[in-house]
C-alpha positions as CSV (number, residue, x, y, z in Angstrom):
1,M,164.6,92.1,118.2
2,A,162.7,91.4,115.0
3,E,160.3,93.9,113.5
4,K,157.5,91.3,113.3
5,T,156.9,88.0,115.1
6,I,155.0,85.1,113.5
7,M,153.8,82.1,115.6
8,L,152.8,78.8,114.0
9,A,150.9,76.1,115.9
10,C,150.1,72.5,115.2
11,N,149.4,69.3,117.2
12,A,153.0,68.8,118.5
13,G,154.9,71.7,116.9
14,M,157.0,69.3,114.9
15,S,155.7,69.5,111.4
16,T,155.4,73.3,111.6
17,S,159.1,73.4,112.6
18,L,160.0,72.3,109.1
19,L,157.8,75.1,107.7
20,V,159.4,77.6,110.0
21,N,162.8,76.9,108.4
22,K,161.4,77.4,104.9
23,M,159.7,80.6,106.0
24,Q,162.9,81.9,107.6
25,K,164.8,81.3,104.3
26,A,162.0,83.1,102.3
27,A,162.1,86.0,104.8
28,A,165.9,86.3,104.5
29,A,165.7,86.2,100.8
30,A,163.0,89.0,100.8
31,G,164.9,91.1,103.4
32,E,162.1,90.8,106.0
33,D,163.0,91.2,109.6
34,V,160.8,88.6,111.2
35,E,161.0,86.1,114.0
36,I,159.2,82.9,113.2
37,F,158.6,80.0,115.6
38,A,156.5,77.0,116.1
39,T,154.7,75.6,119.1
40,S,152.2,72.9,119.9
41,A,148.5,73.9,120.1
42,D,148.5,73.3,123.9
43,Q,151.3,75.9,124.4
44,V,149.6,78.7,122.4
45,D,148.5,80.6,125.5
46,Q,151.9,80.4,127.2
47,K,153.8,81.4,124.0
48,M,151.3,84.3,123.5
49,T,152.4,85.7,126.9
50,E,156.1,85.0,126.5
51,S,156.6,86.1,122.8
52,H,153.8,88.5,122.0
53,P,153.5,87.5,118.3
54,D,151.9,89.7,115.7
55,V,150.0,86.9,114.1
56,L,149.1,83.2,114.8
57,M,149.1,80.7,111.9
58,L,147.4,77.4,112.6
59,G,148.3,74.1,110.9
60,P,145.4,72.6,109.0
61,Q,145.2,69.7,111.6
62,V,144.3,72.2,114.3
63,R,141.9,74.3,112.3
64,Y,139.2,73.4,114.8
65,L,140.9,75.8,117.3
66,F,140.4,78.8,115.0
67,K,137.1,80.2,116.2
68,G,138.1,79.9,119.9
69,L,141.5,81.5,119.4
70,E,140.2,84.2,117.1
71,S,137.6,85.3,119.6
72,K,140.0,85.5,122.5
73,L,143.2,86.9,120.9
74,D,143.8,90.5,119.8
75,I,146.0,89.5,116.9
76,P,145.1,88.1,113.5
77,V,144.6,84.3,113.5
78,A,144.5,82.2,110.3
79,V,144.6,78.6,109.2
80,I,147.6,77.8,106.9
81,D,146.4,76.9,103.4
82,M,146.4,73.1,103.3
83,K,148.3,73.0,99.9
84,D,151.0,75.4,101.1
85,Y,151.3,73.4,104.3
86,G,151.5,70.0,102.5
87,M,154.1,71.4,100.0
88,M,155.9,73.2,102.9
89,N,155.7,76.4,100.8
90,G,157.4,78.8,103.2
91,K,157.2,81.7,100.8
92,N,153.5,81.6,100.4
93,V,152.8,81.1,104.2
94,L,155.2,83.9,105.0
95,E,153.4,86.2,102.5
96,A,150.0,85.3,104.0
97,A,151.2,86.0,107.6
98,L,152.7,89.3,106.6
99,K,149.5,90.3,104.8
100,L,147.6,89.7,108.0
101,I,150.0,91.8,110.1
102,G,149.6,94.6,107.6
């Protein structure tokens, strides 16, 4: 089992899946023991129960969910930087997630 778990959420979970791959490569290169997975926004509650992630990163297209999720979850929630998301910069998104976990 990984030391830290990062969950990404977007509309359908498809575009964040590409970002997950880049984040996993960045984590491996940095020697970080993390599990990273993507889900659709409508599956967040179910995945929270199943996987107990340490942080939730939202794709820019679902940023409108931020306030509601932040108020009901007991883990850090953040919106992925639009530039990093657009460029699929896994290293930067990984670093942002790890910073939130602490």
